[in-house]
Backbone as numpy.savetxt, mean C-alpha at the origin, in Angstrom:
# Nx Ny Nz CAx CAy CAz Cx Cy Cz
8.53 -9.09 34.18 7.17 -8.64 34.31 6.23 -9.53 33.50
6.68 -9.99 32.33 5.84 -10.85 31.50 5.52 -12.16 32.20
6.43 -12.66 33.02 6.20 -13.93 33.72 5.04 -13.83 34.71
4.82 -12.66 35.28 3.79 -12.49 36.30 2.52 -11.81 35.78
2.48 -11.51 34.51 1.31 -10.81 33.95 0.19 -11.83 33.75
-0.94 -11.63 34.44 -2.01 -12.61 34.34 -3.33 -12.04 33.82
-3.33 -10.80 33.38 -4.54 -10.21 32.81 -4.63 -10.63 31.34
-5.71 -11.32 30.98 -5.80 -11.76 29.58 -5.99 -10.57 28.63
-5.50 -10.74 27.42 -5.71 -9.72 26.40 -7.17 -9.71 26.00
-7.70 -8.57 25.59 -9.07 -8.56 25.09 -9.16 -9.39 23.81
-10.35 -9.90 23.50 -10.49 -10.70 22.29 -10.15 -9.88 21.04
-9.49 -10.53 20.10 -9.13 -9.88 18.85 -10.36 -9.75 17.96
-10.55 -8.57 17.40 -11.62 -8.34 16.44 -10.99 -8.10 15.08
-11.56 -8.70 14.06 -11.13 -8.49 12.68 -12.35 -8.07 11.89
-12.31 -6.89 11.32 -13.45 -6.40 10.56 -13.49 -7.11 9.20
-14.65 -7.16 8.59 -14.70 -7.68 7.22 -14.03 -6.70 6.27
-13.59 -7.20 5.13 -13.03 -6.32 4.10 -14.08 -5.33 3.63
-13.67 -4.08 3.50 -14.53 -3.03 2.97 -13.93 -2.53 1.66
-14.68 -2.54 0.57 -14.20 -2.14 -0.75 -14.46 -0.65 -0.97
-13.45 0.05 -1.48 -13.57 1.45 -1.84 -13.28 1.55 -3.33
-14.25 1.98 -4.10 -14.04 2.19 -5.53 -13.52 3.60 -5.72
-12.34 3.72 -6.32 -11.69 5.03 -6.40 -11.70 5.61 -7.81
-11.22 4.84 -8.78 -11.06 5.31 -10.17 -10.36 6.67 -10.20
-9.29 6.80 -9.42 -8.54 8.06 -9.29 -7.27 8.00 -10.13
-7.03 9.01 -10.96 -5.81 9.01 -11.78 -4.55 9.20 -10.92
-3.49 8.50 -11.32 -2.18 8.64 -10.68 -1.30 9.36 -11.71
-1.14 10.65 -11.54 -0.37 11.43 -12.50 1.11 11.10 -12.39
1.80 11.20 -13.51 3.21 10.87 -13.57 4.04 11.89 -12.79
4.83 11.40 -11.85 5.83 12.18 -11.13 5.30 13.46 -10.50
4.23 13.34 -9.70 3.72 14.50 -8.96 3.57 14.13 -7.48
3.61 15.13 -6.64 3.40 14.89 -5.21 1.94 14.69 -4.86
1.04 15.16 -5.73 -0.39 15.09 -5.42 -0.87 13.65 -5.32
-0.62 12.87 -6.32 -1.02 11.47 -6.31 -2.53 11.28 -6.35
-2.92 10.03 -6.32 -4.33 9.66 -6.26 -4.70 9.54 -4.78
-5.80 10.16 -4.39 -6.24 10.13 -2.99 -7.64 9.55 -2.93
-7.85 8.59 -2.04 -9.16 7.99 -1.86 -9.38 7.80 -0.35
-10.63 7.89 0.08 -10.92 7.85 1.52 -11.98 6.80 1.85
-11.90 6.31 3.09 -12.86 5.37 3.65 -13.21 5.83 5.05
-14.49 5.84 5.39 -14.93 6.22 6.73 -15.25 4.97 7.53
-14.48 4.74 8.60 -14.68 3.57 9.47 -15.62 3.96 10.60
-16.83 3.38 10.65 -17.77 3.76 11.70 -17.48 3.12 13.06
-16.84 1.94 13.08 -16.59 1.24 14.35 -15.42 1.89 15.09
-15.55 1.91 16.42 -14.50 2.48 17.25 -13.90 1.38 18.11
-12.67 1.01 17.82 -11.93 0.08 18.67 -10.44 0.39 18.53
-9.63 -0.24 19.34 -8.18 0.01 19.36 -7.52 -0.79 18.25
-6.79 -0.11 17.38 -6.14 -0.75 16.23 -4.88 -1.48 16.67
-4.72 -2.69 16.17 -3.46 -3.41 16.30 -2.74 -3.46 14.95
-3.50 -3.62 13.86 -2.93 -3.64 12.52 -4.01 -3.28 11.51
-3.58 -2.82 10.35 -4.49 -2.50 9.26 -3.96 -3.18 8.00
-4.85 -3.89 7.29 -4.50 -4.50 6.01 -5.21 -3.76 4.89
-4.51 -3.66 3.77 -5.05 -3.01 2.58 -4.74 -3.91 1.39
-5.70 -4.02 0.47 -5.47 -4.68 -0.82 -5.73 -3.63 -1.90
-4.82 -3.50 -2.86 -4.96 -2.47 -3.88 -5.10 -3.07 -5.27
-5.93 -2.42 -6.08 -6.07 -2.71 -7.51 -5.64 -1.44 -8.24
-4.52 -1.54 -8.94 -3.93 -0.37 -9.60 -3.52 -0.75 -11.01
-3.88 0.09 -11.98 -3.33 -0.02 -13.33 -2.18 0.96 -13.43
-1.00 0.46 -13.77 0.15 1.35 -13.92 1.20 0.64 -14.76
1.85 1.37 -15.65 2.82 0.77 -16.55 4.16 0.45 -15.87
4.42 1.07 -14.72 5.70 0.83 -14.04 5.48 0.91 -12.54
5.10 -0.21 -11.93 4.71 -0.21 -10.52 5.87 0.13 -9.58
7.11 -0.08 -10.00 8.21 0.25 -9.10 8.36 1.75 -8.88
7.64 2.57 -9.64 7.63 4.03 -9.41 6.68 4.43 -8.28
5.80 3.52 -7.86 4.72 3.89 -6.96 5.12 3.87 -5.49
4.62 4.88 -4.77 4.68 4.93 -3.31 3.24 4.91 -2.82
2.95 4.08 -1.83 1.59 3.98 -1.30 1.63 4.31 0.18
0.76 5.24 0.57 0.73 5.73 1.95 -0.69 5.61 2.49
-0.82 5.17 3.74 -2.11 5.11 4.42 -2.08 6.12 5.56
-3.15 6.92 5.67 -3.22 7.98 6.68 -4.43 7.71 7.56
-4.20 7.69 8.87 -5.27 7.42 9.84 -6.09 8.68 10.12
-7.24 8.53 10.77 -8.05 9.70 11.15 -7.30 10.69 12.03
-6.34 10.22 12.82 -5.59 11.13 13.70 -4.41 11.79 12.98
-4.19 11.42 11.70 -3.13 12.05 10.92 -1.83 11.26 10.86
-1.78 10.09 11.49 -0.58 9.26 11.41 -0.44 8.73 9.99
0.79 8.81 9.47 1.07 8.36 8.10 1.95 7.13 8.13
1.59 6.13 7.31 2.40 4.92 7.18 2.65 4.67 5.71
3.92 4.64 5.32 4.27 4.28 3.94 4.19 2.76 3.88
3.15 2.26 3.23 2.95 0.81 3.19 3.62 0.18 1.98
4.07 1.00 1.04 4.94 0.53 -0.04 5.81 1.67 -0.51
7.11 1.49 -0.40 8.07 2.49 -0.87 8.35 2.23 -2.35
8.69 3.29 -3.10 9.04 3.06 -4.50 10.38 2.34 -4.62
10.55 1.69 -5.73 11.80 0.99 -6.07 12.21 -0.01 -4.98
11.25 -0.84 -4.59 11.50 -1.81 -3.52 11.58 -3.24 -4.03
11.96 -3.41 -5.27 12.13 -4.77 -5.78 10.90 -5.33 -6.45
9.92 -4.50 -6.77 8.76 -4.97 -7.53 9.15 -5.06 -8.99
9.96 -6.07 -9.32 10.55 -6.13 -10.64 9.82 -7.08 -11.58
8.83 -7.79 -11.11 8.10 -8.72 -11.97 7.57 -8.06 -13.21
7.14 -6.82 -13.07 6.61 -6.10 -14.21 7.70 -5.81 -15.24
8.92 -5.60 -14.79 10.02 -5.34 -15.71 10.38 -6.59 -16.50
10.16 -7.74 -15.92 10.49 -9.00 -16.58 9.38 -9.41 -17.54
8.15 -9.18 -17.17 7.00 -9.56 -18.00 6.13 -8.35 -18.28
5.98 -7.99 -19.54 5.12 -6.85 -19.87 3.65 -7.20 -19.79
3.32 -8.45 -19.43 1.91 -8.80 -19.19 1.43 -8.24 -17.85
2.38 -7.92 -16.97 2.04 -7.35 -15.66 1.88 -5.85 -15.84
0.72 -5.32 -15.52 0.44 -3.89 -15.73 -0.18 -3.27 -14.50
0.39 -3.54 -13.35 -0.13 -2.96 -12.12 -0.27 -4.01 -11.03
-1.19 -3.73 -10.12 -1.45 -4.64 -9.00 -2.90 -5.11 -9.06
-3.10 -6.36 -8.73 -4.44 -6.90 -8.59 -4.53 -7.55 -7.22
-5.29 -6.91 -6.33 -5.47 -7.40 -4.96 -4.13 -7.60 -4.25
-3.20 -6.65 -4.46 -1.90 -6.70 -3.78 -2.10 -6.42 -2.30
-1.71 -7.35 -1.45 -1.94 -7.27 -0.01 -0.79 -6.55 0.68
-1.13 -5.55 1.49 -0.16 -4.76 2.26 -0.67 -4.67 3.69
0.25 -4.50 4.66 -0.13 -4.45 6.07 0.71 -3.42 6.80
0.10 -2.76 7.80 0.85 -1.83 8.64 0.45 -2.01 10.10
1.46 -2.01 10.97 1.25 -1.97 12.41 1.53 -0.57 12.95
1.71 0.38 12.06 2.12 1.73 12.43 1.04 2.48 13.24
-0.19 2.02 13.17 -1.31 2.70 13.83 -1.66 2.06 15.17
-0.76 1.23 15.69 -0.99 0.48 16.92 -1.44 1.40 18.05
-2.59 1.07 18.65 -3.09 1.83 19.79 -4.02 2.98 19.43
-4.14 3.31 18.15 -5.04 4.39 17.74 -6.48 3.90 17.64
-7.41 4.82 17.60 -8.81 4.49 17.37 -9.01 4.21 15.87
-9.84 3.23 15.59 -10.13 2.89 14.19 -11.15 3.83 13.56
-11.92 4.50 14.37 -13.06 5.29 13.89 -12.62 6.55 13.16
-13.25 6.80 12.01 -12.99 8.04 11.29 -12.55 7.81 9.85
-11.99 8.87 9.28 -11.64 8.90 7.85 -10.20 8.42 7.62
-10.07 7.32 6.90 -8.79 6.77 6.50 -8.55 7.13 5.04
-7.33 7.54 4.73 -7.01 7.93 3.35 -5.89 7.06 2.80
-6.03 6.68 1.54 -4.98 5.99 0.82 -4.47 6.95 -0.26
-3.15 7.13 -0.31 -2.53 8.02 -1.30 -1.53 7.19 -2.10
-1.66 7.26 -3.44 -0.74 6.56 -4.33 -0.06 7.60 -5.20
1.28 7.63 -5.15 2.04 8.62 -5.91 2.98 7.92 -6.88
3.13 8.50 -8.07 4.15 8.09 -9.03 5.35 8.98 -8.76
6.50 8.38 -8.46 7.64 9.15 -7.96 8.78 9.35 -8.96
8.59 8.91 -10.22 9.71 8.94 -11.15 9.25 9.31 -12.56
9.90 10.29 -13.17 9.55 10.66 -14.54 10.65 10.27 -15.53
11.70 9.63 -15.05 12.84 9.29 -15.89 12.85 7.80 -16.23
13.80 7.43 -17.09 14.03 6.02 -17.37 14.45 5.33 -16.08
14.12 4.07 -15.97 14.48 3.31 -14.78 15.36 2.14 -15.22
16.33 1.80 -14.40 17.15 0.63 -14.71 17.56 -0.07 -13.42
17.82 -1.33 -13.53 18.29 -2.13 -12.41 19.10 -3.29 -12.96
19.89 -3.90 -12.11 20.76 -5.00 -12.51 20.23 -6.30 -11.93
20.09 -7.30 -12.77 19.67 -8.63 -12.34 20.83 -9.59 -12.51
20.89 -10.59 -11.66 21.93 -11.61 -11.76 21.25 -12.97 -11.66
20.66 -13.45 -12.79 19.92 -14.72 -12.75 20.81 -15.94 -12.52
22.08 -15.85 -12.92 23.02 -16.96 -12.70 24.35 -16.38 -12.24
25.13 -17.20 -11.56 26.41 -16.72 -11.03 27.29 -16.19 -12.17
27.79 -14.97 -11.98 28.66 -14.36 -12.97 27.94 -13.64 -14.09
26.68 -13.94 -14.29 25.91 -13.31 -15.37 25.13 -12.13 -14.82
25.34 -10.97 -15.40 24.60 -9.78 -14.97 23.88 -9.17 -16.17
22.65 -8.78 -15.93 21.83 -8.18 -16.98 21.35 -6.83 -16.49
21.52 -5.81 -17.31 20.95 -4.50 -16.99 19.60 -4.39 -17.68
18.56 -4.17 -16.88 17.20 -4.04 -17.41 16.85 -2.56 -17.40
16.50 -2.02 -18.55 16.10 -0.62 -18.66 14.62 -0.54 -19.02
13.95 0.40 -18.42 12.53 0.60 -18.69 12.27 2.07 -18.90
11.64 2.39 -20.03 11.27 3.78 -20.29 10.19 4.20 -19.30
10.04 5.51 -19.11 9.01 6.02 -18.21 7.63 5.66 -18.76
6.67 5.53 -17.85 5.31 5.26 -18.28 4.80 6.38 -19.18
4.08 6.00 -20.22 3.60 6.99 -21.20 2.22 7.51 -20.86
1.54 6.86 -19.95 0.21 7.34 -19.55 0.07 7.27 -18.03
-0.85 8.08 -17.51 -1.10 8.08 -16.08 -1.66 6.72 -15.65
-1.38 6.36 -14.42 -1.95 5.15 -13.86 -3.32 5.44 -13.26
-3.95 4.40 -12.72 -5.27 4.55 -12.11 -5.34 3.70 -10.83
-5.69 4.34 -9.72 -6.05 3.61 -8.52 -7.50 3.20 -8.73
-7.72 1.94 -9.12 -9.07 1.48 -9.45 -9.92 1.31 -8.19
-9.38 0.55 -7.23 -10.12 0.31 -5.99 -9.13 -0.18 -4.93
-9.62 -0.20 -3.70 -8.83 -0.75 -2.61 -9.77 -1.28 -1.55
-9.27 -2.23 -0.80 -10.03 -2.84 0.29 -9.25 -2.59 1.57
-9.98 -2.48 2.67 -9.33 -2.24 3.96 -10.02 -3.09 5.03
-9.22 -3.58 5.97 -9.79 -4.24 7.15 -8.87 -3.97 8.33
-9.45 -4.08 9.51 -8.77 -3.70 10.75 -8.68 -4.89 11.69
-7.55 -4.98 12.37 -7.35 -5.95 13.45 -7.23 -5.12 14.73
-7.98 -5.48 15.75 -7.92 -4.69 16.97 -8.72 -5.32 18.09
-8.99 -4.50 19.11 -9.76 -4.98 20.26 -10.54 -3.80 20.86
-11.53 -4.15 21.65 -12.31 -3.12 22.34 -11.42 -2.35 23.28
-11.65 -1.03 23.37 -10.81 -0.19 24.22 -11.33 -0.09 25.54
């Protein structure tokens, strides 16, 4: 069927980045999390959504980040404990600065309406992982739980899509 398809795709539209200032606390180990919303006035068919986050947090590998569309579709755009170990190696790292994330989970939905970003801290215990920087050498890295709540400072969002 692809060999005989001759209808061109509609032109791709990419919206400019939109900044949302949140300053929302991320409480330690709760389901509530920090919630922030953005209202997208344009209506077109979504192909992908990009998000950049600015977060202060003492242990970023505890964080789960979820984006929710106006129709209620949920996309986990960052799962906790997914190898974000740079912070464990360097204590100069204290969160995310313009961390870029992308989801195609909203493919075919309308862009128009209220989009929500939810950031949850998922762990109240000590965290540990094993690193193997050289063959045969294994290091166990332990990290105490964060002593203070994190903050979702701000986030940016943009949409890739086409006219419906």
